[in-house]
Phi, psi and omega in degrees: 000162182285151179299132176298143185293342191259005183219132177293151170298318183204145155258149186267003169302131186314315180286348189248355184314313184253006177265336186267031181285086180259037191252126167234160184206143176300139177280075180287342169225122179096154175294156173288072183245166180300317186295336180269355190279153177279156356285163180238159188220174174279190186292330183270347181082008182273339173246121189240138187229132163240155194205141167242130177129205176209136180259109185294326185260027189288335181290312186292318174306309185297316177299320176296313178296321175296324181293340180265005177097008176289129176256129182261144185257325194239178181255011190270163178286329183297320181305330177304328185295310185295321174290323180293323174292319179301320185297315180285354167272008171069024181081008178301332180293341183273344177268091181289345180277350178247110182296143172279132188270152186310296187303324177302307185288318183300314176307314181296320177296313183299316184296325175296306188301326182293342179271340188282126167252143179126196181253146180199139150240114196246135163245124185236129175230158177237139181288343181272351185233064188296346179261009186241123167236130179256125172250144176212151183214151172206111173070009175225133185301144175198134188226144171254128176263138183253121182245185175260110181077358180200144180235160186233157171238130177205171175276339184202157186305316183299339185300329190244003183296338172290345185247328181198162174242004176258124186225157172236124174269111183292145180256169185301146177066017174276151177232112185262123177259107188249125175226164182304330187275340186168178182233137179229125188249130178233173171256187180293341176257019174075016176278145177286138176245129183259124178234129182295150178266128180257136179264116179285121186250358187294149172267170190306326179292315181296325183289330173293336183259008174057028176091350174290155183292325181207159190296325180299316182297318178306309185293325176300309183288338181283350192300324182291325173294329181286320181298317181296321182294320182294333179273343182305129183080355180244338190242120175266105185293347185272314186261346180088351184291142169252130185245120177235059189283351172273351189282354186062020178244121167275174182299326174291324182287325180289326179295329182276000179279120179259343178207143181239129180237118171277137174232127188198170173227154174061222185287340172291331176292321177292321180297319181294327174302309177306311176310313182297308179310317184290316181294314175302317189292321190262337182249340184059029174266126186293141181226143182237141171241127185231146170294133191294322176300327176291318178304312190284339190259013168227182185256080186288150171280126176240103190283156169305142181089000185273132173249122176261119182253121181259134181240128182193126177299309183282345186064013179235001184308125187296314182297317188292320177297318179292325177297316182305309185295324178298312178306319176297321176300329185272004174094010181277149168285141187241137174227142183241132171252115182212183183236351189254115177294131176085002183289166184308312184293320178295331180282324184284336189269162180294328179211168177211155178231106185274140185272350172061034180283000000 
């Protein structure tokens, strides 16, 4: 899941390294269970990682590590990172009598990151180095907050405004070495990188708007990132394959769909119109878009082979929920597009696609 906006990933003060774990993330790989929850570690627990993004080549890396005898605990892509760092430490994590050295650990992180394909914002710590927090990013937001005797790693500015207003915005392939005494930014080859320190002048209300004048403007500019987040874990950019394993649609069931009917309210209805235009254009399957209240208060004809798609941000929109239940009674296969895990619509439908916003 995405890091919550109210909490930093970690503080680098020694006593706080393992206490300020305010990180959650969508389960893009594996079910949203406790065993799949972050943080993840190597087999010894000496290397610990939290991660936002997706490791696209995690299967290949996992299989290679498993052949080398590494045992995995979870089904996540993130766990690969901790094991890969331990692998580049040359088995040093298993020798508990010999402390892992700072330069040795940094080098192992760099070598591991060079092997990773995909997007990531990473927070990495080692139990032997409690004053060191390593942050790394590629195509995922990550910032460093500069405090007095402590420094912070977070995904967004509002998360750290309670602690500091001085921030560094990391660029792709930056590695931040964060310690209570200061922050040093390097690249994958240990070359020093200079990033400017920004003074945040936003008040708390402006902070929630990420510096934009109002929320509508913020939401307009966020749309590319939201689309990208919705595709994480579903679109393989190397093969072009799309995985929709939570949709409740097998290939046979999808092939049997002869008509698609969207039911939604408000802005979800407008979004459905765009979806219907695109689906008709690329699949040639006839699509209808109806306001959910209109659908539920009449006696609609639902033909065999109809897929009814309910769209709702909250997953609790009353008219949309009633329309979905009516469609099910009439024998339609149902699919929900929503943003809230466990909402009423996602529980009632045959399948769901969460937008990961």
